[in-house]
C-alpha positions in Angstrom: 79.8 112.3 104.7 76.4 112.8 102.5 72.8 111.9 103.6 72.9 108.6 101.0 75.1 106.6 103.4 73.8 108.1 106.9 75.9 108.0 110.8 74.1 106.6 113.6 71.5 108.7 115.3 73.4 108.4 118.8 76.9 109.0 119.8 78.1 111.0 116.2 80.6 112.7 117.2 82.4 109.8 118.6 81.1 107.9 115.5 82.7 110.8 113.2 85.9 110.7 115.3 86.3 107.0 115.1 85.2 106.8 111.2 87.5 109.9 110.5 90.4 107.9 111.8 89.4 104.7 109.9 89.6 106.1 106.3 85.6 105.2 106.5 87.1 101.6 105.9 86.5 98.7 108.2 89.6 98.2 110.4 89.8 94.5 111.2 92.9 93.3 110.1 92.3 89.3 111.4 90.6 90.0 114.4 87.3 87.9 112.7 90.0 84.9 111.6 89.7 86.1 107.8 93.2 87.1 106.9 92.3 89.4 104.4 94.8 88.4 102.5 93.3 89.7 99.2 93.3 93.4 100.3 96.5 93.6 102.2 95.7 92.2 105.7 92.8 94.5 106.1 89.0 94.2 105.3 88.1 96.3 102.4 84.8 96.9 103.6 83.8 101.0 103.6 80.6 102.7 105.0 78.3 102.5 102.0 79.8 100.2 99.9 78.1 97.0 99.1 79.4 93.6 100.6 77.2 90.5 99.9 74.3 92.6 98.2 74.0 94.7 100.9 74.7 98.2 101.6 77.5 98.5 104.5 77.2 100.8 107.9 80.3 100.3 109.6 79.9 100.8 113.4 82.6 102.2 116.0 83.4 99.3 119.1 86.4 98.2 120.6 89.6 98.2 118.8 90.6 95.6 121.6 88.9 91.9 120.5 88.6 90.9 124.1 86.7 93.9 124.9 84.1 93.3 122.4 82.9 90.6 125.3 82.2 93.0 127.4 78.5 94.1 128.3 76.8 96.7 126.3 76.7 99.4 129.2 80.3 99.3 129.9 81.0 99.4 125.7 79.2 102.8 125.5 81.5 104.1 128.3 84.8 103.5 126.2 86.2 106.6 124.3 86.7 107.6 120.6 90.3 106.3 121.2 89.4 103.0 122.3 87.4 102.9 119.8 87.6 101.3 115.8 85.8 101.1 113.0 84.5 97.7 112.3 81.7 96.1 109.2 79.3 94.1 110.7 80.6 90.9 109.4 84.1 91.4 110.9 82.4 92.9 114.3 79.7 89.7 114.9 82.6 87.3 114.0 85.3 88.5 116.1 82.8 89.1 119.0 81.5 85.9 118.9 85.3 84.4 119.1 85.5 86.9 122.4 82.7 85.6 123.9 83.9 81.9 123.2 87.5 83.0 124.7 85.9 84.5 127.8 83.2 81.8 128.3 86.5 79.3 127.9 88.7 81.5 130.2 85.7 81.1 132.8 85.5 77.7 132.4 89.3 77.2 132.9 89.5 78.9 136.1 86.5 76.7 137.7 87.7 73.7 136.0 90.5 73.0 138.7 90.5 70.0 141.1 88.7 71.7 143.8 85.6 70.0 144.9 82.4 70.8 144.4 80.0 73.1 147.0 76.5 71.6 145.4 
């Protein structure tokens, strides 16, 4: 990676491992809600590339979209094998979907007909 497209300032070994495995390309295959049909089902954003008039900076985040809803201090403990490369657009949308799904699951769990305590 050139200095023109730097890596993050922390956890660089983990980030480099994830990016090398991903070929420095976002690994979203639709978890964000987009089919990425024009690019054979995988997001085409690359680290240092341009998207929407901005330079793309890929990040390493959980490969399992459900884990995107975990608190940050839990995410920081995941090993590189549990991470994948995400562009900000796919990550943010997939994370929002995961958070909504987790909230809905919690609401469904407490929506039974049992009487409320308060």
